[in-house]
N, C-alpha and C positions, 0 to 999 in steps of 0.2 A: 740955801742949800748946801747940807753940810757934804763932808768928802769923803775920800778914800785912805785909808792910812796903812803904812808899812806891813805889819803884820795880819791883817785883818782888813776885812772891807771898812774900813772908815776913811776920816777925812787925811788927803797927803799929806797936811800939816799937821794932824794929828786934835786937830778941833775936837770938840765931844759936839755932841748932837744937840739944836738949839733948843730949850725948853718952852719957846712959843707955840700957840695951841694951833693944829692945821685948818687950812681954809676949810670953809665951810663948805666950798666948790673946788679941790683941788686940782687941777687940768691932770689928763691923763690921756694915753694912749697904750694899746694894745698890739703889741705885732706878732702877726701867726693867732687871729683870734678864733679862729676852725679848729687849732689843734687841741691835743687833749688836754694842753695847759692853760693855755687860752680860754678855753670855754670855763677850765676852771676856776681860772678869773676873772671871768666875767660874774659866774654863780658867786665868787664870794665878794666881789663889786656891788651886784645886788643885792644881796642880804645884807649890807654894810651902806644904807642908802639908795644905791644903782645913781640913777641922773640926777635927783634932789639934793647930793651932798658929793657927786664928781662930775665934773665938766669932761666928757670924752674928746678930746679933739680928735682924734683918728683910730681907726681900728683897720686891720692889713690881713692880708690871704693872701695864698699861692692862685686858686682860681675858682675857690669855693662860694660862688657869687651869694646861690642862696642862703646862705648860712651866715655869709656877712650882714647882709642884707639884712637878715633877720635880729643878729645880733646891734647892727647898727640901729634900728630901729627899736630895737627893746633897749638901751642905755642911752637912745636917743645924741646917736655918734655926732662931731659936725661933717665927717670926712669918714668914710671906706675908699680903701684902695685893693686893687688886685694887681698882685705882678704878672700874672699873666692876659697881655693885651686881648689877647680872645674871647676872655671871660667879660670884658667891659660892656657889653651889648646888654647881656643878660641881667647884669651886678644894678647898671643904669635903668632897666625895667625894671627890678625888684627893690627900686627905693624912690622909684615917680610918686611925689607926692607927698613924701615921707619932711622934705625939706633936708635932706642928709644930703651930702656933695658926693657925686661919684667920681674916680679917678683910676688909670691904670697905667702900669710900667713899670720899669725893674727903677730909673730915677722916681719916681714916686714914692713909692713902696720904701724908696732904701733913705727917703726925707721926710717920711709918714708924721717921728715923732716929734719934730722940729715943734717946738713953742710947750711941749708938755712939761711938765713939772715932774712926772714919773712914768716910767714906760716900761712896761714889760715886753722882756725879750725873750720871745716863745717859738721864733723862726726856728727850722729846724733841719741843720747842714750849716755845710759854707754858704750857703745862698744867704745866709742871713746876716751875715757877714759886713755888707757896705750898712743895712738897716743899723745893726749893731754899735755900728764903730761911729756913725752919724748923730746916735741917741747921745754916744758916750759924749761925744764933744758939742754936745746940745748945754748940758749942764745939770739935765735930769738925772734924779734921782733914778739907776737904772737895775732893774729887778733884772738879773742875768737869769736867765734856763734855758742858752742856748749856748753848750757845750765847747761848742765850735770856737768859738770869739774869743776863749783862753786857749784851747789848745791849739789852735792852728793858728793864732794870731798874738800869743800873749803880751809880748811887748807893747805893739801896737795898743792893742787895746787896753793895759796901764796908762800907756801913756796919752790915750783918748781922752780916759779920767781925771787924770792930774789934769789934761788942760778944759775940760768941762768943769769942773771940779763939784761934781755930782754925787753920788753915794754910791757904790755897788754892796748890792745887797744878794745876795746867792736866791738862789730858789730851788737849786735841787736837794731834796732833802737833805742827804747827807752835810751839804758843806752848810745848810742852814742850820742844821743841828750845832756846828760847829760854830757856827757863828753864834747862835746863841749862850752858847757855854762859855766861850772865849772870856774870861776876866779880862776887859782892856787895857788896867793898868800893871797886870801881870802876865803879860805876853812873854817877857822875857825868862818866864818861869816856865813855859811849856816846854814839856817832853816830847811828846806824840801825841798826834790825831791817829782816832783810829775811828776807818769809815766801815760801816757791817754794809752789810752784802746779803740778799734772803734765800742767795747761791741757786735760785731761779727753779726751772720742773726739772732740771736733770741732775740738782746734787747729791743724791742720791743712785744714781744710774753707770753700769758700768760703760767703760769707755768702747765696747761691743756694741752694746744698744745705743749709745751716743751714736756714731758712725750712720746707723740708720735712722736716727730722728727723723722724721716728718718736721714741715714748716707747721703746721698745725698743731702738734706738739709742744712746739717752741713755743708757739704765742701763746701758751696756758702758763701766764706766770701766774705762782698760789696765791699772790698776797696783791697785787698791784693791776690796776685799769690803767692800760700805755698804747700807745700806737705800735705800730708792728713794729717795725725799726729798735725800738728802744728796748719792746718784748724780747726781740732777735737777741740782741747787745746782753739783755740781762742772763738770757739761755747762756752767753759763749766765756760773759763776766768780763767782756770787753767795756761796758759799761760802768766796772769799778777801776777799768783800769786808764777809761775817760778822764773818772772821777780823781784820781789819784794824779795824775796832771794840772786838772785845774784846780786840787786844793794844793799842790804846791808853788800855784804862781797865786792863786787872792790869798795863803798864807802864808805867803814868803818862808818857807818849808821845805826843805832838806827832802829826798827820796828816803833818804836812811831814817828821819823822823816821822813817816807816813805807814800804816798800817792799815792792811785789811783783814774784817772779821766774821766770818758766816754767822748769822742770826738770822736763823727759819722766820721767826716770827714777824720781822719789821715791825717791830716796836720801837728797840731804841735803834737811833736812825744815824746818830755816830755820838762819840768822845773824844774828849780830850783829858790826856792826863799829865797833871802840873811836877813838878820837881819835889813836891814835900810826897809824893804818893798817892794823891787826891784825884779821883778819872769822875771827872763831870761828865753825865751822859743826858741826850734830850732827848725824851720818851714821845710819842703820841701815837694816834691810828692812823695807819697807810694808808695816809688820804692826803696830795698834796693841796689840797684846800687850806690844810694846817701852814704851810708854811709861805702859800704866795700872801695868807693873810698877814703874817707877822713880816715879809716885805712890805707891802701895800700898809701898817701901820706903823711900820718903826717908825721913830725909835718906842713909841709907842706900842700898847699891841689892842687890836680890835676883835671882834669877836667872829669867829670863823660859823659856817654849819657846816662841818666836819663832824663826824663822829666822837663823842669823850673817850677814851678810855679804860675801859674796865679792865684791873690788871687780875682781879679774883677769878672773874670768868674767861682770863689767858691762863693763867694758872703755874705756866712757867714759861721761861726764858732761856732760847740755850744759843749757849755758843761754840766754835767750832775754827778751827785755821783752816783757809783756801786750800783747795788740793790742787798746786800750778799744773801738775799734769797731767790731770782730766781738764783745766780749765786755762791752757796755757796762752790766753788772749791776756789773762793778768800780769805774767810773766815779761813778755812782748813788750807791756805797755810800760813797765818797772824800765824795762830798759832803753825804750824811749826815749822816757825822761829821762836815763842817765845820760844819753847821748845827748842830746838838744840838740839844738836846729834843726831843721827841719823832720826829723824825725818824730814828735810828737802829729804833726800834719800828716805825715806820710802815714802811719796807724792808723789815724781815721778817714784817712780818704781810703785806701785799701781796704777798713771794715766797711765802709760806705757799698764797695764795690761788692762786695765777699758777700756781706747783708740780703744787696739786692740778687744776686744772683742765687742764693741760698734758697731768696720765698720763689725765685723763679723756676726752680727745679736744678738751677743748670748747675750747681756743685752742692756738695753735701755739707750736715754740721760741722765736720770736724776740720774739709776743707776751708772752712772760715779762715780758720787761725792760720794753716798754714799760706795761704793767699796776704794775709799779712805778712806774717817773717817773710817771705819770698820776697816782697814787694820791697819793704825796709832792706835790704841786702842789697837788690838790684837800683836802687835809685839814689841820688845824687845829695844829700842830709845838708847841705848849705842852708845854712839860716836868713829867710828871707828877709827883707829889706823894707818893704813898703806892701800895702795892700798887692798891688800887680805883681809885686814877685810872690805875694800865697798864694793868687791865685794861681799862677803859670806852673808854680812847685804840685800842687793840688791835680792839676791836669796831669801835671807829669806821672804823675802819682798813680791818678786813677788807670791812666791810659795801660801804666805798668802790670796794674791788677788786672785789668781788662786783657791784657794781653795772657798773663798767666792761665786765666780764666778758658781763653781760647786754644793755647794748646793743647 
């Protein structure tokens, strides 16, 4: 297995990737197989040989037994796990006669990746932390689509990757783009990392209109097809704030070297600026199957079913500075990154609570950022020392945010 390096998601000892060809039947696991990223991963795996090329050791989901069973049958997975034990009877019934083992419970979900060589970590939220850390320690190459692992438990995550010795492969389109543009022997010459943001559905809306925005409007992302929580995060630009924090930890960059630029077409996914004035960019259609395929094939490239980019049809690429007055979540994330300790964790927890409240109609769109800011002011920002402390701080931050909503 290759490992993870100090300035980019590479080996901790700086080792270059092996030139040996990949196994015909590489062992892989998909954590969060029924979500948006999980489904896209299954699509990429199927397009690249499916069960003939990959030995799928495990698929997991929270409670969607029917979709999980269908995926497990399609990929001829060895095991399917639902974290919610109440969904176990439905999963077992759906897999009857398939030869796929059914399992349930938090412990089974957390250990599902053990034994795989490549793991897609796509469980959304802090609930995915135990399984991501277990996968990191297992030595597998880890395709990371779970922001919370680095935002809430960055030091623990990087320590687990160093312990396991696998490669940390970013799947978020922005971080994957940076990973592709980083010249591994020139990291000392990197001046800045530039993350692009679509601006979401409210990029041109005045504050007065944003104040009255309804959930169904916030969910209408102009370019990407994503789950509800991520779509709202894009509308507030909290997702870009989380990505700034993630980039700082993935690529060992201070906040002063991280920039965000709004790019409405979502064609340039991120850029890397070098000391000689060069700026390298990664371009592609707004389709998560491209970064997933890059992570699946790394260090080589494999075919992806994603649509091909037609620049002539696009015609133009626009860029503008983000308006942090209208999107204060971006400013709050940068402040949380600079504060360190538990501040990024509190930002994430308060955001999750506020987004859920907005989707339920309990708070307005603009109140999401207000709840994050007041939660940061009210919380203990001492850095958690272990996973138990992470969950304790996360629980306290969520309680604070819920208290603000109820007040």
